C-alpha positions as CSV (number, residue, x, y, z in Angstrom):
1,M,1.5,4.0,56.1
2,G,5.5,3.9,57.2
3,E,7.9,2.8,54.4
4,D,8.4,-0.4,56.6
5,E,5.0,-0.9,57.1
6,A,4.3,-0.4,53.5
7,W,7.1,-2.6,52.3
8,S,5.7,-5.9,54.9
9,A,1.7,-5.3,53.4
10,C,3.6,-5.8,50.0
11,V,5.2,-8.7,51.0
12,A,1.7,-10.1,52.9
13,L,-0.1,-9.5,49.5
14,A,3.1,-11.4,47.6
15,D,3.0,-14.5,50.1
16,D,-0.8,-14.6,49.1
17,A,-0.3,-14.8,45.5
18,V,2.3,-17.6,45.5
19,R,0.2,-19.0,48.5
20,R,-3.2,-19.3,46.5
21,E,-1.2,-20.3,43.3
22,R,0.9,-23.4,45.2
23,G,-3.5,-24.5,45.7
24,L,-4.2,-25.1,42.0
25,G,-4.3,-27.7,40.0
26,D,-3.5,-29.5,43.2
27,G,0.0,-27.9,42.9
28,R,0.5,-28.9,39.5
29,Y,1.3,-25.3,38.7
30,R,4.0,-25.3,41.1
31,R,5.4,-29.1,40.9
32,E,5.7,-27.9,37.1
33,R,8.0,-25.3,38.4
34,L,10.2,-26.5,40.6
35,L,11.3,-29.2,38.0
36,R,12.3,-25.9,35.6
37,H,14.1,-24.9,38.2
38,R,16.3,-27.7,38.7
39,E,16.6,-28.4,34.4
40,R,18.1,-24.7,34.9
41,G,20.4,-25.3,37.2
42,V,18.1,-23.3,39.4
43,S,17.7,-24.9,43.5
44,P,13.9,-25.4,43.7
45,A,13.6,-23.6,47.1
46,T,16.1,-20.6,45.9
47,G,13.7,-20.3,42.7
48,E,11.0,-20.4,44.6
49,A,12.8,-17.5,47.0
50,L,13.4,-15.1,44.1
51,V,10.1,-15.2,42.6
52,R,8.3,-14.5,45.7
53,M,11.1,-11.6,46.0
54,L,10.2,-10.7,42.3
55,I,6.5,-10.3,43.3
56,V,7.3,-8.2,46.4
57,L,9.5,-6.0,44.0
58,G,6.9,-5.4,41.5
59,V,4.0,-4.4,44.2
60,R,6.0,-2.0,45.9
61,A,6.9,-0.6,42.4
62,V,3.2,-0.3,41.9
63,A,2.5,0.4,45.3
64,R,4.7,3.5,45.6
65,E,3.4,5.2,42.3
66,G,-0.3,5.3,43.8
67,G,-3.2,4.7,41.8
68,A,-3.6,1.4,42.1
69,E,-6.3,0.8,44.8
70,G,-6.8,-3.2,46.3
71,E,-5.1,-6.0,46.0
72,R,-5.9,-6.8,42.5
73,A,-4.9,-3.8,41.3
74,L,-1.9,-4.2,42.4
75,L,-0.9,-7.6,41.4
76,V,-2.4,-6.5,38.2
77,G,0.2,-4.0,37.9
78,A,2.9,-5.9,39.3
79,E,2.6,-8.6,37.2
80,R,2.5,-5.7,34.1
81,A,6.0,-4.1,35.8
82,L,7.4,-6.9,35.9
83,G,7.3,-7.4,32.0
84,G,8.0,-3.8,31.3
85,R,10.1,-1.9,33.5
86,P,13.6,-1.5,34.0
87,A,15.2,-3.4,36.5
88,H,16.6,-1.1,38.1
89,E,13.2,0.7,38.4
90,L,12.1,-2.4,40.8
91,F,15.1,-1.9,43.1
92,A,14.5,1.5,43.7
93,A,11.7,0.7,46.4
94,L,13.6,-2.5,48.2
95,R,13.1,-2.3,51.8
96,A,13.9,-5.7,52.7
97,T,15.9,-7.0,55.5
98,G,17.3,-10.3,56.7
99,A,16.3,-13.4,54.4
100,D,14.6,-10.7,51.9
101,R,17.6,-8.4,51.7
102,A,20.0,-11.4,50.6
103,R,17.3,-12.4,48.3
104,A,16.6,-9.4,46.8
105,D,21.1,-9.1,46.7
106,A,20.9,-12.5,44.6
107,L,18.8,-11.0,42.1
108,R,21.0,-7.9,41.5
109,L,23.8,-10.4,41.1
110,L,21.9,-12.7,38.4
111,L,20.7,-9.3,36.5
112,Y,23.8,-7.7,36.7
113,S,26.7,-10.9,36.3
114,G,25.4,-11.8,33.0
115,S,22.8,-14.4,33.9
116,A,20.0,-12.3,32.2
117,L,18.7,-15.7,30.8
118,T,17.9,-16.7,34.5
119,W,17.2,-13.4,35.5
120,E,14.1,-14.0,32.3
121,R,13.5,-16.9,33.1
122,L,12.4,-15.7,37.0
123,V,10.5,-13.1,36.2
124,A,8.5,-15.4,33.6
125,E,7.7,-17.7,36.2
126,A,6.9,-14.9,39.0
127,R,4.7,-13.0,36.3
128,Q,3.1,-16.5,36.2
129,V,1.9,-17.3,39.2
130,I,0.6,-13.4,39.7
131,R,-1.4,-14.3,36.3
132,R,-2.8,-17.6,38.4
133,A,-3.1,-15.5,41.4
134,V,-5.2,-13.0,39.8
135,V,-7.6,-15.3,37.8
136,E,-8.2,-17.2,40.7
137,R,-8.8,-14.0,42.9
138,P,-12.4,-13.8,44.1
139,R,-13.3,-10.0,43.0
């Protein structure tokens, strides 16, 4: 599989995780997350797009290493990667173009412009989305 196809597969897996989590608890988790975005001064739409991009970056970082077989293993690895890896490792596998590239650039700006608290909050939200998606995902 080429790099572009691999990136697309990671995007699809992240989108699936976000979609799954949205439906849990009648959408309560998403509503609560949107409220937290507002309270933190982040547009809910922007916050959601950045959370999704973090999940994509985490999945891609794990996929590039190999060893994680299957969607569940990739998501579990992504959750761990988001919690324990330096941010530059997440961006190393970036293949995004268009709107996804702009979102990744926005994440970089948050990280390196003194908005580390916002970065950490978005990472925490992304990790929570993954946890919920994995727990509710059929094995």
